[in-house]
C-alpha positions, 0 to 999 in steps of 0.5 A: 499499499503506498504511503499517504501523507497526512496532509493528503488525509486530512485534506480527505477529513476536510472535503467530506466533512464539508460535502456531508454538512452542506447535503445535511443542510440542503436536505433539512432545507427542502423540508420547509421550502419548494416541493415535498415528496410525500409518497416516497416519505410514506414508503421509506416510513414503510420500509424503515418503520414497519421494516425493522420492526420485527427485529426491534421487537425481538431485540428489546424483548430479549435484552429485557430479559437478560437485563432481568437475569442480571439484575436478579444475580445482583440484588438476591446479594443484599435482598432486593431483587423486588426491585428488578422491575425498577432497573429493568424499566430505567435500564431500557428507557434510558439507555438500553432501548434507544441504544439497541434499536439506534444500532439495528435500524443502523445495521439494516437501515443506513447500509440498505441506503448507501448500497440504493444510492450507491447503486443509483449513482454508479449507474448514474441515474442520479444524473439522469434526475439532476437532467431531467430536473429533479433534485436528487437530495429533495427527492431521495435524501429528504425523504429518508431523513424524515422519515428515518427520524420520526419512525425511529421515535416510535421504534424506541418507544415500542422496544421499552415495552418489549423490554419491559415484556420480557422482563416481567416474563423472566421475573414472573416465570423464573424469579417468581415475583408477582405479575401486578407489583412487577409493572407497577414499580416500572411505571412508578420508577419513572420520571418525565425526565427518564422519559424526557431522557430516552425519547430524545436520543433516538431523534439524534440517531435516526438524523445520523443514520439516514443522513451518514447512509445517504451521504455515502451513498450519494459519494459511491465511486469505484462501480460494485466495489464502491457500492459494497465499500460505501455500505460497509462504511456506512453501517460502521460510522453510523453505529460509532456515532450513534454510541458517540452521541448517546454519551453525550447527550447522557452527559448533557441530560445528567447535568439538565435534569441531575441524573 
């Protein structure tokens, strides 16, 4: 592999950040001006939202099951196994639900967006759109960005509910706790600060997933190999930034709400 000087790498990264920022700015501006392709938005909502539903339900449910099992092991030492519901509900709503849902949707949809748009790019379909007077960003990027942000919000709520349900199954069938007591503890353990924190993260995660996936798709070069490379990069970059965003938002929320 030939040696690449640091200044070339730095210029490449700066150019990529600039192109990404311009793409995102134009995609957001399209929501407030000009024609909005509502049919494409609803199509993307169906693909992203309902298409991701099975994996989100399974991930949330079994995460709640594992969280209940692991929590019970530690709580038994202090005779506080009845607090399992509190840990499961707080863990799912504040942290695990938003993050795992974001990672699952990132793996499924960021790759799909990158591969779909990348294929259109290398086969010159995007250039044909421009030649026909259609703005590719308005037609392809804006609907995906809007649909991902909206649907990830609701997918996170479903994941949280499934996680709490999975924890209840383990608590009742394995730990022999009372079902009504479990759900009462889950409900009383949460307040508005926890819910705000848990439902703010998917808005940022959805934005990251869609914008990164579309960026790598729209900048694909190199034929079919380039499509595969863009798909891989989209999943890796979006997943890393979802986790980084989670850390930053958690820090900010703790500073605002005090925990």
